[in-house]
C-alpha positions in Angstrom: 0.0 0.0 0.0 1.4 3.4 -1.0 1.7 6.3 1.5 -1.1 8.0 -0.4 -3.3 5.0 0.0 -2.5 4.7 3.7 -3.5 8.3 4.3 -6.8 7.8 2.5 -7.5 4.7 4.5 -6.7 6.5 7.7 -9.0 9.4 6.6 -11.8 7.0 5.9 -11.4 5.3 9.3 -11.7 8.7 11.0 -14.7 9.6 9.0 -16.2 6.3 9.9 -16.1 7.5 13.6 -17.5 10.9 12.8 -20.4 10.2 10.4 -22.8 7.7 9.2 -22.9 5.8 5.8 -25.2 8.4 4.2 -22.9 11.3 4.8 -19.8 9.2 4.0 -21.3 8.5 0.6 -22.0 12.2 0.1 -18.3 12.9 0.6 -17.4 10.2 -1.8 -19.5 11.9 -4.4 -16.8 14.6 -4.7 -15.0 11.8 -6.6 -17.5 12.3 -9.4 -16.6 16.0 -9.7 -12.9 15.7 -9.2 -11.0 12.7 -7.8 -8.0 14.7 -6.8 -10.1 17.0 -4.6 -11.9 14.1 -3.0 -8.5 12.5 -2.3 -7.1 15.7 -0.8 -10.0 16.2 1.4 -10.0 12.7 2.8 -6.3 12.0 2.8 -5.0 15.3 4.0 -8.0 16.7 6.0 -8.9 13.5 7.8 -6.0 11.2 7.1 -3.3 13.6 8.2 -4.8 16.4 10.3 -7.5 14.5 12.2 -5.2 11.6 13.0 -2.4 13.6 14.7 -1.7 12.5 18.3 -1.7 15.8 20.1 -5.5 16.3 20.1 -8.3 13.8 20.4 -11.4 13.7 18.2 -13.5 15.7 20.6 -11.0 18.5 20.9 -10.6 18.6 17.1 -14.4 18.8 16.8 -14.5 21.8 19.1 -11.9 23.5 17.1 -13.6 22.7 13.8 -17.0 24.0 15.1 -15.4 27.2 16.2 -13.5 27.7 13.0 -16.6 27.1 10.8 -18.7 29.5 12.8 -15.9 32.1 12.7 -15.6 31.8 8.9 -19.4 31.8 8.4 -19.1 28.3 6.7 -22.6 27.4 7.7 -23.2 24.7 5.1 -20.2 22.8 6.4 -21.3 23.4 10.0 -24.3 21.0 9.4 -21.9 18.1 8.7 -19.6 19.0 11.6 -22.3 19.4 14.3 -23.2 15.7 13.6 -19.5 14.8 13.5 -19.0 16.5 16.9 -21.8 14.5 18.4 -20.2 11.3 17.1 -16.8 12.5 18.5 -18.3 12.6 21.9 -19.3 16.3 22.4 -22.3 16.8 24.5 -25.1 19.0 23.0 -24.6 21.6 25.8 -20.9 21.8 24.8 -21.9 22.5 21.2 -24.2 25.2 22.4 -21.4 26.7 24.5 -19.1 26.8 21.4 -21.7 28.9 19.6 -22.1 31.2 22.6 -18.4 31.5 22.9 -18.0 32.4 19.3 -20.3 35.4 19.7 -17.6 37.2 21.6 -14.9 36.5 19.0 -16.6 36.1 15.7 -19.6 38.3 16.3 -23.2 37.8 17.3 -24.5 37.6 13.7 -22.5 34.5 13.1 -23.6 32.9 16.3 -27.2 33.9 15.6 -26.9 32.2 12.2 -25.3 29.1 13.7 -27.9 28.5 16.4 -30.8 27.5 14.1 -28.5 25.0 12.3 -27.4 23.5 15.5 -31.0 23.3 16.8 -32.1 21.8 13.5 -29.5 19.0 13.8 -30.4 18.4 17.4 -34.1 18.0 16.4 -33.2 15.7 13.6 -31.1 13.6 16.1 -33.8 13.6 18.7 -31.8 15.7 21.1 -33.7 17.8 23.6 -31.8 20.3 25.7 -32.8 20.6 29.4 -31.8 23.3 31.8 -30.2 25.3 29.0 -30.1 28.5 30.9 -27.2 27.4 33.1 
């Protein structure tokens, strides 16, 4: 197996922990558009970055959510809220990331992120209790 193949395999293993088969197949559809891009996204993004030893998946999910909110990358936020749940983040922790980003990225970005987060929670059957703490 080549080094390139090994990175891709590691990337798919990470994605298998972060998402379900439906979303995994959506990512693989990038291959239909451009196989190099799909390979870079999985091999580099997940096979090299997400597999580094210094941070665990939960920490990486926190950073990713923060980064996406800060950038205003709300379409990608949908995927990564689910990935964060699979990585072990609690719903209240995800809500706290959105609140925290308001101070650094601005309230408009957090205001835009909240309905996305709540939509994903609803789809996943997650109900927040005691959310004013």
